[in-house]
Every structure is written in structure tokens, then in C-alpha cells.
C-alpha positions in Angstrom: 0.0 0.0 0.0 2.8 2.4 0.9 4.4 1.8 -2.5 1.2 2.8 -4.2 0.9 6.0 -2.2 4.6 6.8 -2.9 4.1 6.3 -6.6 1.1 8.6 -6.6 3.2 11.3 -5.0 5.8 11.1 -7.8 3.9 12.0 -10.9 4.3 10.1 -14.2 3.6 11.1 -17.8 2.6 8.6 -20.5 4.9 8.5 -23.6 2.1 9.8 -25.7 2.1 13.1 -23.8 5.9 13.7 -24.1 5.9 15.6 -27.4 3.2 18.0 -26.2 5.0 18.7 -23.0 8.3 19.3 -24.9 6.4 21.7 -27.2 5.3 23.5 -24.0 8.9 23.8 -22.8 9.6 20.6 -20.9 13.1 19.0 -21.4 13.8 15.3 -21.6 16.5 13.8 -19.4 17.7 10.3 -20.2 19.0 8.6 -17.0 20.4 5.5 -18.7 24.1 4.9 -18.6 26.4 6.0 -21.5 26.8 2.5 -22.9 23.0 2.1 -23.2 22.7 5.4 -25.1 24.7 3.9 -28.0 21.6 1.8 -28.8 19.6 4.9 -29.4 17.4 7.3 -27.5 14.8 10.0 -27.8 15.9 12.9 -30.0 17.0 15.9 -28.0 17.3 14.1 -24.7 20.0 15.3 -22.3 22.1 12.5 -20.7 22.0 12.5 -16.9 23.0 9.0 -15.8 21.5 7.6 -12.7 25.0 6.7 -11.5 25.8 10.4 -11.6 22.7 11.3 -9.6 23.5 8.7 -7.0 27.0 10.1 -6.7 26.1 13.8 -6.7 22.5 13.9 -5.6 20.2 16.5 -7.0 23.1 18.9 -7.5 24.0 16.9 -10.6 21.1 18.7 -12.3 22.7 22.0 -11.3 25.9 20.8 -13.0 24.0 20.6 -16.3 22.8 24.2 -15.9 19.2 23.2 -16.2 17.0 26.3 -15.9 15.1 26.6 -12.6 11.3 26.5 -12.8 11.3 24.1 -15.7 9.6 20.8 -16.2 11.9 17.8 -16.7 10.8 14.4 -18.0 12.9 11.5 -16.9 13.3 8.4 -19.1 15.2 5.1 -18.8 14.7 1.7 -20.4 11.6 0.6 -18.5 10.6 3.3 -16.1 12.2 1.8 -13.0 15.5 3.8 -12.9 13.8 7.0 -13.9 11.6 6.6 -10.8 14.7 6.2 -8.7 16.2 9.3 -10.3 12.9 11.1 -9.7 13.2 10.2 -6.0 16.7 11.7 -5.8 15.7 14.8 -7.7 12.6 15.5 -5.7 14.9 17.2 -3.2 15.4 19.9 -5.8 12.5 22.2 -5.2 13.5 24.6 -8.1 12.4 22.2 -10.9 9.6 19.8 -11.6 10.6 16.2 -12.4 8.1 13.7 -14.0 8.7 10.1 -14.8 8.0 8.9 -18.4 5.9 5.8 -17.7 7.3 2.6 -19.4 10.5 4.3 -20.4 12.1 3.5 -23.8 10.2 0.3 -24.1 6.9 2.2 -24.2 8.5 4.9 -26.4 9.5 2.4 -29.0 6.2 0.5 -28.8 4.4 3.8 -29.4 6.4 4.3 -32.6 8.1 7.5 -31.4 11.3 8.6 -33.0 14.6 7.1 -31.9 17.9 8.9 -32.5 20.6 6.3 -33.4 
């Protein structure tokens, strides 16, 4: 039950809504590791590996010079690591972080573009 409540407190976005949110100014952050990115990813996504977040906490977002007040969509392979990243980043009150539900698996299944 607590896992359900916790997941409700950390908002998620379906992949079908990502393009609209980006058009409204959101930025996509890919939390997969560099080796995984060689297999492709969403066009325009900024790399912010989960390992970097674990090492540096939410200040890793500051290192990227991400504008405060923005909305950031977190994506990984399946949605699990982006949830972990979201949990770390929730301490950053200057930005809004949303998980992309289903990650790259849902992205590819929805037929969305993949940068190779």
C-alpha cells in the first residue's frame, strides 16, 4: 500500500504526452548509462545517468545548468531507474521532475522517433 501511495506522490507522464510537454517547454532527461545510449534514445534528450545522480544527488542537475522553474521528463529503459532518479531529484524544489511511464520500451512500442 505504501508503494502505491509513494508512486502517486511522484507524478508520471505517458509517452504519448511527451511531445506535447516538450512543445510546451519541458526537457527530456535520459537517466540511462552512457553504454546504453549507444543503442539509441529520444531525439534531443539530455544525458543525466542515474550513477551520476547517485554520486552527486540532485546537485547533478545544477551541473547541467538546467533552468530553474522548468519541467523535466525522466526516461530510462523501462521506467524503474527514472523513478529512482525522480526520487533523488525531488529534493530539488526549483524544478519539476516527471517520470516517463514505461521508459524507452513504451517509447519504441508507441512508434516514437529514436535517435541512433
